[in-house]
C-alpha positions in Angstrom: 42.5 144.0 105.7 43.0 140.3 104.7 42.5 141.4 101.1 45.3 144.0 101.4 47.6 141.5 103.2 47.1 139.0 100.4 47.8 141.7 97.8 51.1 142.6 99.5 52.1 138.9 99.8 51.4 138.3 96.2 53.4 141.3 95.2 56.4 140.2 97.3 56.2 136.7 95.8 56.0 138.0 92.3 59.0 140.3 92.9 61.0 137.4 94.3 60.1 135.2 91.3 61.1 138.0 88.9 64.6 138.2 90.4 65.1 134.5 89.5 64.0 134.9 85.9 66.7 134.8 83.3 67.5 138.2 81.9 65.8 140.1 84.8 68.5 139.8 87.5 71.3 140.1 84.9 71.1 142.1 81.7 72.0 140.5 78.4 75.7 140.9 77.4 76.8 143.4 76.4 74.9 146.3 78.0 77.7 148.8 78.3 81.0 149.7 76.5 83.8 147.1 76.2 87.3 148.0 77.1 90.0 146.9 74.7 93.5 146.8 76.3 96.4 147.7 74.0 99.9 147.1 75.4 101.5 149.9 73.5 101.3 153.7 73.4 99.0 155.5 71.0 100.0 156.2 67.4 101.8 153.0 66.5 100.9 150.1 64.2 99.2 148.1 67.0 97.1 151.1 68.0 96.0 151.7 64.4 95.2 148.0 64.0 93.3 147.8 67.3 91.2 150.9 66.5 90.2 149.5 63.1 89.2 146.1 64.4 87.4 147.6 67.4 85.3 149.8 65.1 84.1 146.8 63.1 83.7 144.6 66.2 81.3 147.2 67.8 78.9 146.8 64.9 78.2 143.3 66.0 78.3 143.9 69.7 76.1 147.0 69.5 78.3 148.7 72.1 81.4 150.9 71.8 84.8 149.2 71.9 87.1 151.7 73.7 90.9 151.4 73.5 92.7 151.5 76.8 96.5 151.8 76.7 98.8 149.9 79.1 102.3 150.3 77.6 105.5 148.9 79.0 107.7 145.8 79.3 107.4 144.9 75.7 103.6 145.0 75.9 103.6 142.4 78.7 102.0 144.9 81.1 98.9 145.1 78.9 98.8 141.3 78.6 99.1 140.9 82.3 96.3 143.4 82.9 93.9 141.3 80.6 94.9 138.1 82.3 94.1 139.5 85.8 90.9 141.3 84.7 87.4 140.3 85.8 85.9 137.7 83.4 82.7 139.5 82.7 83.5 140.3 79.0 84.0 144.0 79.5 87.8 143.8 79.3 89.4 142.1 76.4 92.8 142.7 74.8 94.3 143.1 71.3 97.8 141.7 71.8 100.5 140.3 69.6 103.0 137.5 69.5 105.6 139.7 71.2 104.2 139.6 74.8 102.7 136.2 74.2 105.5 134.2 72.7 108.7 136.3 73.0 108.6 138.0 76.4 107.8 134.8 78.3 111.1 133.4 76.9 113.1 136.5 78.0 111.8 137.4 81.4 109.5 136.3 84.2 106.0 137.5 83.4 103.0 137.5 85.6 100.9 135.3 83.3 101.0 132.0 81.4 100.2 132.7 77.7 98.6 129.2 77.3 96.6 129.1 80.6 95.7 132.6 81.6 93.8 133.7 78.5 90.7 132.8 76.5 91.7 133.0 72.8 88.9 134.8 70.9 90.4 135.0 67.4 93.5 135.5 65.3 93.3 138.9 63.6 96.2 139.4 61.1 100.0 139.5 60.7 102.5 142.1 59.9 105.6 141.0 58.1 109.0 142.7 58.2 111.2 143.9 55.4 115.0 143.6 55.2 116.2 147.1 54.4 119.6 148.4 53.5 120.9 151.9 53.0 121.3 152.7 49.3 125.1 152.7 49.7 125.2 149.1 50.7 126.4 146.9 47.8 123.6 144.4 48.1 120.5 144.1 45.8 119.1 140.8 47.2 119.5 138.4 50.0 122.2 136.4 48.3 124.3 139.6 48.0 123.7 140.4 51.7 124.8 136.9 52.8 127.9 137.2 50.7 128.7 140.6 52.2 128.2 139.4 55.7 130.4 136.3 55.1 133.1 138.6 53.7 133.0 140.8 56.8 132.1 138.6 59.9 130.6 140.7 62.7 131.4 143.9 60.9 128.0 144.3 59.3 125.6 146.0 61.7 121.8 145.6 61.7 119.4 147.7 63.6 116.2 146.8 65.5 113.6 148.5 67.6 115.1 146.9 70.8 116.5 143.8 72.4 113.9 141.0 72.3 111.7 142.7 69.7 110.5 140.7 66.7 112.9 142.9 64.6 115.8 141.7 66.7 114.8 138.0 66.6 114.2 138.2 62.9 117.8 139.2 62.5 119.0 136.5 64.8 117.0 133.9 62.9 118.4 135.2 59.7 122.0 134.9 61.0 121.4 131.3 62.2 119.7 130.1 59.0 122.1 131.9 56.6 125.2 131.0 58.6 126.5 134.5 58.9 127.7 136.8 61.7 126.3 140.3 62.0 126.3 142.7 65.0 123.0 143.7 66.5 122.5 147.4 67.3 119.3 147.9 69.4 117.4 151.2 69.4 114.7 152.5 71.7 112.0 152.1 69.2 111.7 151.5 65.4 111.5 155.2 64.5 115.0 156.2 65.6 116.4 153.0 64.1 114.8 153.8 60.7 116.1 157.4 60.9 119.7 156.1 61.4 119.3 153.6 58.6 118.3 156.3 56.0 121.0 158.6 57.5 123.6 155.9 56.8 124.6 155.4 60.5 123.6 151.7 60.3 123.6 149.7 57.0 120.9 147.0 57.6 117.5 146.9 59.4 114.7 144.4 59.9 111.8 146.8 59.9 108.0 146.7 60.0 106.6 147.1 56.5 104.1 149.9 57.1 106.4 152.5 58.5 109.2 151.6 56.0 107.0 151.9 52.8 107.4 155.7 52.4 111.2 155.4 52.7 111.4 152.6 50.2 109.2 154.5 47.7 111.3 157.6 48.1 114.5 155.6 47.4 115.9 156.4 50.8 116.2 152.6 51.7 116.4 149.5 49.5 114.1 146.6 50.2 115.9 143.3 49.7 113.2 140.8 50.9 110.2 140.4 53.2 110.3 138.0 56.2 106.8 136.5 55.7 106.3 133.1 54.1 104.5 134.8 51.2 105.1 138.0 49.3 103.5 141.0 50.8 100.7 142.9 49.1 102.2 146.4 49.7 105.6 145.1 48.2 104.5 142.6 45.6 107.8 142.8 43.6 110.0 142.2 46.7 110.9 138.5 47.2 110.6 136.6 50.5 113.7 135.7 52.5 112.4 132.1 52.2 112.9 132.2 48.4 116.6 132.2 49.2 116.6 130.5 52.7 113.8 127.9 52.6 111.7 127.8 55.8 112.6 131.2 57.0 109.7 133.2 58.4 109.5 136.0 61.0 106.2 137.8 61.5 104.4 139.6 64.3 100.8 138.5 64.5 97.8 139.9 66.3 95.1 138.2 68.3 92.1 139.1 70.4 92.0 137.6 73.9 90.1 137.7 77.1 90.9 136.4 80.6 90.8 132.7 81.3 87.7 133.2 83.4 85.6 134.5 80.5 82.3 132.6 80.5 81.8 130.3 77.4 78.7 132.1 76.1 80.5 135.5 76.2 83.6 134.1 74.5 81.3 132.6 71.8 79.7 136.0 71.2 83.1 137.6 70.7 84.2 134.8 68.4 81.0 135.2 66.3 81.3 139.0 66.0 85.0 138.9 65.3 84.5 136.3 62.6 81.9 138.6 60.9 84.2 141.6 61.2 87.4 139.9 59.9 85.8 138.8 56.7 84.5 142.3 55.9 86.2 143.3 52.6 86.4 147.0 53.8 88.2 146.1 57.0 90.6 143.8 55.2 91.4 146.6 52.8 92.0 149.1 55.6 94.2 146.7 57.5 96.3 145.9 54.4 96.9 149.6 53.9 98.6 149.6 57.3 101.0 146.9 56.0 99.1 144.0 57.6 98.4 140.8 55.7 96.8 137.4 56.1 93.7 139.1 57.6 91.0 136.7 58.7 89.5 134.9 61.7 90.9 131.6 63.1 89.4 129.5 65.8 90.6 129.7 69.4 92.1 126.2 69.0 94.1 127.4 66.0 95.3 130.4 68.0 96.5 128.2 70.8 98.4 126.0 68.4 100.1 129.1 66.9 101.0 130.2 70.4 102.6 126.9 71.2 104.6 126.8 68.0 105.9 130.4 68.4 106.8 129.9 72.0 109.0 127.0 71.0 110.4 128.7 67.9 111.4 132.0 69.6 112.5 130.2 72.7 115.0 128.3 70.6 116.3 131.4 68.8 116.7 133.2 72.2 118.6 130.3 73.8 120.9 129.6 70.9 121.7 133.3 70.4 122.1 133.7 74.2 119.8 136.8 74.2 119.1 138.5 77.4 117.4 141.9 78.0 120.8 143.3 78.7 122.4 141.9 75.4 
């Protein structure tokens, strides 16, 4: 009887000790699929970028990375979801500079882009292209500036909506070129591009990827790209900065988690994202979508980029007196 009692007590003690051993009470991260929040609907440039990066990221994690869409409010609903999610590493977000640096300057959002997230890595950027309908008598940015100065406020430019990077790229252009143009907001880039090639609107600041086919078909003329360097998909098209020094307007993507993400989990993501984003095949696939400047950057670099863009777009929004009703 005493022997049986001792056996039971030893068993209980061993079980209690086992519960305190590292890796027994809590499985090593990750041991299940990771959810990647995307603040837009399926089928767009962000969705395509997110799916690609997720596919390469899951090679390092050893677990599926599953897109989860939370569209609305300029992608700020998705960002808000990530900020408020449990910091266990199973919810991260692929977001961009729109909800992180533009929306906080336009409306009250439920998160602080500098305090409520753990930056994991920069991913890539997508530049814009200044398009005109073929009937517009402008072959370069100098021509467009001259045309706008000759017709103050009569030259319209389209964007995907108020407060979009396409809209702000136009306002930044107006401010730095010293011209007056009238903004025509659309409910999305697709209808804006349709009206541009139809001749209903003469000028548009468009994302490069969706515009490429129209440019190649001669349905729209590309005057310049808005990135600091020339774009790989449009190598013969100059930058706006070649005419207006210092001009730059890009949308850039980053991977983030909630602020409560434990340091070891964040470091695991940083390591695996770094490996994914130097993969030549991933770089090639992202560039086919019109993305550029692909590659990892440290969380500290991402936070510096966020601070700089918050200030930059805040200044443009204030000086142009942009509201979501404008």
